[in-house]
C-alpha positions as a Markdown table, in Angstrom:
| # | Residue | x | y | z |
|---|---|---|---|---|
| 1 | Met | -17.5 | -9.6 | 44.2 |
| 2 | Ile | -16.8 | -12.3 | 41.7 |
| 3 | Asp | -18.2 | -15.8 | 42.5 |
| 4 | Lys | -16.4 | -17.7 | 39.8 |
| 5 | Lys | -13.1 | -17.4 | 38.0 |
| 6 | Asp | -13.9 | -15.6 | 34.7 |
| 7 | Asp | -10.7 | -14.5 | 33.0 |
| 8 | Glu | -12.5 | -12.6 | 30.3 |
| 9 | Phe | -14.5 | -10.6 | 32.8 |
| 10 | Leu | -11.4 | -9.8 | 34.9 |
| 11 | Gly | -9.3 | -8.9 | 31.8 |
| 12 | Gln | -11.9 | -6.5 | 30.5 |
| 13 | Asn | -12.3 | -4.8 | 33.9 |
| 14 | Ile | -8.5 | -4.5 | 34.5 |
| 15 | Lys | -8.1 | -3.2 | 31.0 |
| 16 | Gly | -10.9 | -0.7 | 31.6 |
| 17 | Met | -9.4 | 0.4 | 34.9 |
| 18 | Met | -6.0 | 0.9 | 33.3 |
| 19 | Met | -7.5 | 2.9 | 30.4 |
| 20 | Thr | -9.4 | 5.1 | 32.9 |
| 21 | Leu | -6.2 | 5.6 | 34.9 |
| 22 | Ile | -4.2 | 6.5 | 31.8 |
| 23 | Ala | -7.0 | 9.0 | 30.7 |
| 24 | His | -7.0 | 10.6 | 34.1 |
| 25 | Trp | -3.2 | 10.8 | 34.1 |
| 26 | Asn | -3.1 | 12.3 | 30.6 |
| 27 | Ala | -5.7 | 14.9 | 31.7 |
| 28 | Gln | -3.5 | 15.9 | 34.6 |
| 29 | Met | -0.4 | 16.1 | 32.3 |
| 30 | Asp | -2.4 | 18.3 | 29.9 |
| 31 | Asp | -3.4 | 20.6 | 32.8 |
| 32 | Ala | 0.2 | 20.8 | 34.0 |
| 33 | Arg | 1.3 | 21.9 | 30.4 |
| 34 | Ala | -1.7 | 24.3 | 29.9 |
| 35 | Glu | -0.2 | 27.5 | 31.3 |
| 36 | Thr | 3.4 | 26.8 | 30.4 |
| 37 | Glu | 5.7 | 27.2 | 27.4 |
| 38 | Phe | 4.8 | 23.5 | 26.6 |
| 39 | Ala | 1.1 | 24.1 | 26.0 |
| 40 | Ala | 1.3 | 23.6 | 22.2 |
| 41 | Ile | 3.1 | 20.2 | 22.5 |
| 42 | Arg | 0.9 | 17.3 | 21.5 |
| 43 | Pro | 0.4 | 14.4 | 24.0 |
| 44 | Ala | 1.8 | 11.9 | 21.5 |
| 45 | Asp | 4.9 | 14.1 | 21.1 |
| 46 | Met | 5.3 | 14.0 | 24.9 |
| 47 | Arg | 5.3 | 10.2 | 24.7 |
| 48 | Val | 8.4 | 10.5 | 22.4 |
| 49 | Ile | 10.1 | 12.7 | 25.0 |
| 50 | Gly | 9.2 | 10.1 | 27.7 |
| 51 | Gln | 10.5 | 7.3 | 25.6 |
| 52 | Leu | 13.9 | 9.0 | 25.1 |
| 53 | Arg | 14.3 | 8.9 | 28.9 |
| 54 | Gly | 17.1 | 11.4 | 28.6 |
| 55 | Arg | 19.1 | 9.3 | 26.2 |
| 56 | Thr | 20.6 | 10.2 | 22.9 |
| 57 | Val | 19.3 | 7.7 | 20.4 |
| 58 | Lys | 19.0 | 7.1 | 16.7 |
| 59 | Leu | 15.8 | 8.2 | 15.1 |
| 60 | Ser | 15.1 | 4.7 | 13.8 |
| 61 | Met | 15.1 | 3.5 | 17.5 |
| 62 | Ile | 12.2 | 5.8 | 18.3 |
| 63 | His | 9.8 | 4.2 | 15.9 |
| 64 | Arg | 10.9 | 0.7 | 16.8 |
| 65 | Glu | 10.7 | 1.1 | 20.6 |
| 66 | Met | 7.3 | 2.9 | 20.5 |
| 67 | Gly | 5.6 | 0.9 | 17.8 |
| 68 | Phe | 5.1 | 4.0 | 15.7 |
| 69 | Ser | 5.4 | 3.9 | 11.9 |
| 70 | Arg | 8.5 | 5.6 | 10.6 |
| 71 | Gln | 6.4 | 8.4 | 9.2 |
| 72 | Ala | 4.6 | 9.0 | 12.5 |
| 73 | Ala | 7.9 | 9.0 | 14.5 |
| 74 | Gln | 9.5 | 11.4 | 12.0 |
| 75 | Gln | 6.5 | 13.8 | 12.2 |
| 76 | Ala | 6.6 | 13.7 | 16.0 |
| 77 | Val | 10.3 | 14.4 | 16.0 |
| 78 | Asp | 9.9 | 17.2 | 13.5 |
| 79 | Arg | 7.2 | 18.9 | 15.7 |
| 80 | Leu | 9.5 | 18.6 | 18.7 |
| 81 | Val | 12.4 | 20.1 | 16.8 |
| 82 | Val | 10.2 | 23.1 | 15.8 |
| 83 | His | 9.4 | 23.5 | 19.5 |
| 84 | Asp | 13.1 | 23.2 | 20.5 |
| 85 | Met | 12.4 | 20.2 | 22.6 |
| 86 | Ile | 14.9 | 17.9 | 20.8 |
| 87 | Ser | 17.6 | 18.4 | 18.3 |
| 88 | Ile | 18.7 | 16.1 | 15.4 |
| 89 | His | 22.3 | 15.6 | 14.3 |
| 90 | Leu | 23.9 | 13.3 | 11.7 |
| 91 | Asp | 25.4 | 10.1 | 13.1 |
| 92 | Pro | 29.1 | 10.4 | 12.6 |
| 93 | Gly | 29.3 | 6.7 | 12.1 |
| 94 | Ser | 26.7 | 6.5 | 9.3 |
| 95 | Lys | 25.7 | 8.4 | 6.2 |
| 96 | Arg | 22.0 | 7.8 | 6.8 |
| 97 | Asp | 21.3 | 7.7 | 10.5 |
| 98 | Lys | 20.3 | 10.7 | 12.6 |
| 99 | Ile | 20.8 | 11.1 | 16.3 |
| 100 | Val | 18.0 | 12.6 | 18.4 |
| 101 | Lys | 19.0 | 14.4 | 21.6 |
| 102 | Ile | 16.8 | 16.2 | 24.2 |
| 103 | Thr | 17.5 | 20.0 | 24.4 |
| 104 | Glu | 17.6 | 22.1 | 27.6 |
| 105 | Lys | 13.9 | 23.0 | 27.0 |
| 106 | Gly | 13.1 | 19.3 | 26.7 |
| 107 | Gln | 14.9 | 18.6 | 29.9 |
| 108 | Arg | 12.8 | 21.3 | 31.7 |
| 109 | Trp | 9.7 | 19.5 | 30.5 |
| 110 | Arg | 11.0 | 16.2 | 31.8 |
| 111 | Ser | 11.5 | 17.8 | 35.2 |
| 112 | Ile | 8.0 | 19.2 | 35.3 |
| 113 | Ala | 6.6 | 15.8 | 34.1 |
| 114 | Ala | 8.5 | 13.9 | 36.8 |
| 115 | Thr | 7.2 | 16.2 | 39.5 |
| 116 | Gln | 3.6 | 15.8 | 38.1 |
| 117 | Ile | 4.0 | 12.0 | 38.0 |
| 118 | Arg | 5.3 | 11.9 | 41.6 |
């Protein structure tokens, strides 16, 4: 019980609780992937799949939306391409932009993750 209003105390505790919850959730997601074809996928790469939310987006949007550096976003995308989770195509409307799309295998992971989250 808190006898007085102390925003710093509450903020630290709420942040701590959220961090604990996220760590617990990440552990459950790791366990869900452990014995599947997705076991080698890094948790950070899974965040990219989650951020796509089934959309087809430009590669540049990934790093902006997630707050990743361009290099980190490109590395995550490259790893996911190697694992056939996403595919990259040239944007027909641009000479520089690339389009990222979730593959069938990536969609299977999204279904597993959605079940685990529920």
